[in-house]
N, C-alpha and C positions, 0 to 999 in steps of 0.2 A: 381218487380211485373209488369206484362204485362198489367193489366187493372186498371183503377181508376174511381171511381164515383165522379163527380164534381157537385157542386151546385153554380149557379150564382144568387146572390140575387138582384132582381130588386125591390127596395123599396125606400121610401122617408124618409129623415131625419125629425126630429122634429126641425125645423129651429131655429138656435141660442140657442138651449137648449141642453147642453152637457149631463146632467143627463138623460133626456128623450131619447135622441138619443142613448146613451149607453144602456139603458134598452131595447130599441127596438132592437138594435143589438144583445144583449144577447138572447132575445126571438127567433130571427131569426136563430141564431147559433144553439140553441136547436132544433128548427124545422128541420133544415137541418140534424142535428145529428140523429134525429129519423128516417130519411130516409137513414141513413148509408153513408152519404157523407164523402169522404176522404179529399177533398179540398173544402173549402167554400170561395167564393169571393164576396166582397162588392164593391159598386161604389166609385168613386172619392169623397173625403172629406165627407164621410157619417156622420162623427162626426166632427163638429156640423152642417154641411151643405155646399153646394155650394150656395152662397148668390145671386142667380140669380135675376136680376132686380134691385139690389141695387147699387146706384152710389157712396155711401159714401161721398156725398156732394162735389165731386171733379169735377172741370173743369180745363182746361189748365190755369195755373197761379194762381189758387185759391183753397183753401180748406175751409170747414165750420166747426163750432163747432158741429153742428148736425152730420156731417160725422165723426168727431173725436170720438164722443160718440158712434156711430155705430161700429167703429173700436174697441173701448174699449170693447164693448159687445162681439164682435167676438173673440177678444183676450181672454177675461175672460172665454169663452166657448170652447177654444181650449185646446189641450192636451200637456202636457210636457212628456218627456221620461227620466227617469221613472216617474210613477205616479200611484195613485190608479186606474185610469181608465184603464191603460195598464195592471195592475194586474187582474182586472175584466175580461178583454177580454182574457188574457192568461189562466185564470182559466176556462173560458167557453170552450176554445179549448181543454184544458186538460180533462174536464169532459166528452166530447164526443170522445176524441181521434182523432181529425182531425186537419189538417192544416187550418188556417184561415188567409185570406189576407184582410186587412181592410184599407179603406181610411180615413184619419184623417187630420184635420188642426193641425199641430204641432207648438208649441210655444217654441222658443229657444232664450233667451234674450228678446229683444224687437221686434223680427222678427217672422212672421208667415210663415210656409211652407206648401205647398200641399204635403202630405206625404202618402206613402203606407207602412204599417207595416206588417210583417210576423210573425205568431205565429206557433210553432210546437205543435204536439199532446201531448207533455209533459208540455205544457203551457209556454214554454220559448219564449222570443222574439228573433227570428232568424236573423232579419235584418230589414232595412228600406230603402226606396228609396224616395228622395226628388225630386220633379218635377224640371227639369233643366231650363225650360224657361216658366214662366207663360205667358199666351196669353192675348193680349189686355188689358182690364181694370183689369184683374187679377194681373197685375204688380203693381197696387196700394196697394194691400193687402198681396201679397205673395212675399217672397224672392226667389232667385234662388238657386237650389241645385248645387252640384258639383259631380265630378266623383267618389268620395269616397262612394257614396250611390247608386251604381248600381249593387246590388247583383243578381246572379243567384244561387238559393239554391238547393242543392241536396236533394232529398227526395226518399223514396222507390218507388214513383210513377212517377219518372222522375224529370227533372230539371225545376224549376219554377222561373219566373221573371216577371217584370212588367215595362212598360212605361205608363205614365199617359196622357190620352186625346191627345192633339196635339203634344206631344213628339213623337207620333207614325207617324207623318209626317216628322220626322227628320231622313233622310236616314242613317247617320252615327251612330245615337243612336241605330237604329234597327240593324245595322251591328255589333255593339258592343255586343248586346244581342245574336245574332246568333253565334258570335265567342266564346261565353261562353257556347254554346251548349244548349240553351234554348229549351225545349220541350213543356212546358205548358206556353204559352205566355199570360199574363194577361193584359188586356187593360181597366182599369177603365176609365170612361169618363163622361163628361157632354154634349156631342155632340149627338143629336138624329136626325140629318139631314139624308136624304136618302143617301147622298154621303159617310157617315161614313162606311156603310156596305161594299161598294166596297173596301175600305181600309182594312177592317178586312179580307176579302177574299184574297186580294193581299198579306197581311202580312203572312197569313197561307201558301200560295203558295210559297212566297219568302223565308220564313224561314223554310219551311217544318216542321211546328209545329202546335199543336192545339192552337187556339186562343179563349180565354174566354173574351168577351167584356161585360162590366157591367155598366149599367147606372141606374140612379134613375127614378122612377115614382113618381111625386110629384104634389100636388095640393095646393091651398091656405089654405085648411083645415089644412095643416101641418105647417103653420106659426103660431108663437105665436100671440095671439090676438092683442097685441099692435103694432106688426109689420104691420098688415093689414092697419094701419093708415098712413104708410109710403107712400108718394105721388108717388114714383117710383113703389111700389108694387101694388098700386091701379090701375095702368094702365095695369097691366098684366092680361092675361086670367086666368080662374079658373084652368085649367090644365096647369101647369107651365113646366113640363118636361114629355114627352110622353113615356119615356122608350126606348125600342129598344135593350135591351140586347140580346146577341146571342152567339152561340158556333159554331166554324168552324173547319173543318177537315184539315189535312195537304195537301189535294188536293184542298182546297179552297171551299169545299161544305159545306152548312149549315147542321150541325147535329141538332141544334135547331135554327129555323129561328127567326128573330127579333120579340120580343113580345112588343106590344103597348097597352097603355090605361089601365093598371092595375098593381098592385103590384103582383109579382109572383116570386117564386124560380124556376129557370130553372135547370133541372137535366139531366145528360148524363153519360153513361158508356163509357169510352174511352179506346180503345185498342192501347197501345203504339207501338205495332208492325206495326201499320199503318204508323208511322213515317219512319221506315226502308223501308217499301214498297214504300213510296213516294220518297225515296232517289234513287231508281232505275232510276227515271227520272231526278232528280235534287237534288244537295246537296250544299247549299251555303257555307259551310265551308269544303267541301270535294272536289269531282272532278269538281265542278264548281267554286272553289275558286282559282284564279290564283295569288298566292302569289309572283310568279316571276314578276308579273306586278303591282299588287295593294298591298298596305300596309295600315293598319289601326293602328293609334297610339291613345291610350286612356289614358288620365291623370287621374289616380284614386287616386291622393293625395288629402287630405282634404285641402280646400282653406281657 
């Protein structure tokens, strides 16, 4: 198919509450389905949340019992694969006949991962991507993914794949996605700084692909009431994440400019022929790929 309708969901989690966050996700999937979206994209770790502002009681050389209890709560509200929550999300995708790309905190053994999961319009789990390198304090709570979870998935609407947040600053990770022929490049994030948007435009130009960048809009109202007593969270402003989701063309132009200050689903009808048009100027895996000079080796074995 030469065209696809995409939906980028800018919304906030119900922080540290798996059940309520799943329910909110299901409602948003239905809403996008009513608008006949073919591909629906959610932010980084939408379920059960990006725990912005929380220190988990850790300083260099010391952890606290309070922090361990916060991690316990985060783990208890994370998602295993398979699980009833995965089934619910898959059934929601099947009900509206769309692809759904969802950010979750995945629990595997005693480790949590920042993970993107892909659901097909038949409700099946098509694949997942675990964040390769958690950033800064994220390293306290999330493990590292490996090359076995870097899929680019064939769909009737083009090839879709994802790098999460600051993975998008890893040149060789991007190059690996380009080599796999990515056409709909999904960039869930927790970064709402002005500098992020230049990166999204650059990636679209570099990869000659559509870029769907998806961030949360969240306020303290979305935190569970007892979490508001957390000393770290008390210091935060009411608006915790300002949003900034956007959609960019293969020529680096905003199709939907960054949206701030509200929850909103961004919609766009994309023409995949625009990718081929952009290749007239530049093709990172075609006539601009000097394989006689440069080689990329990707270890896709499970570690």
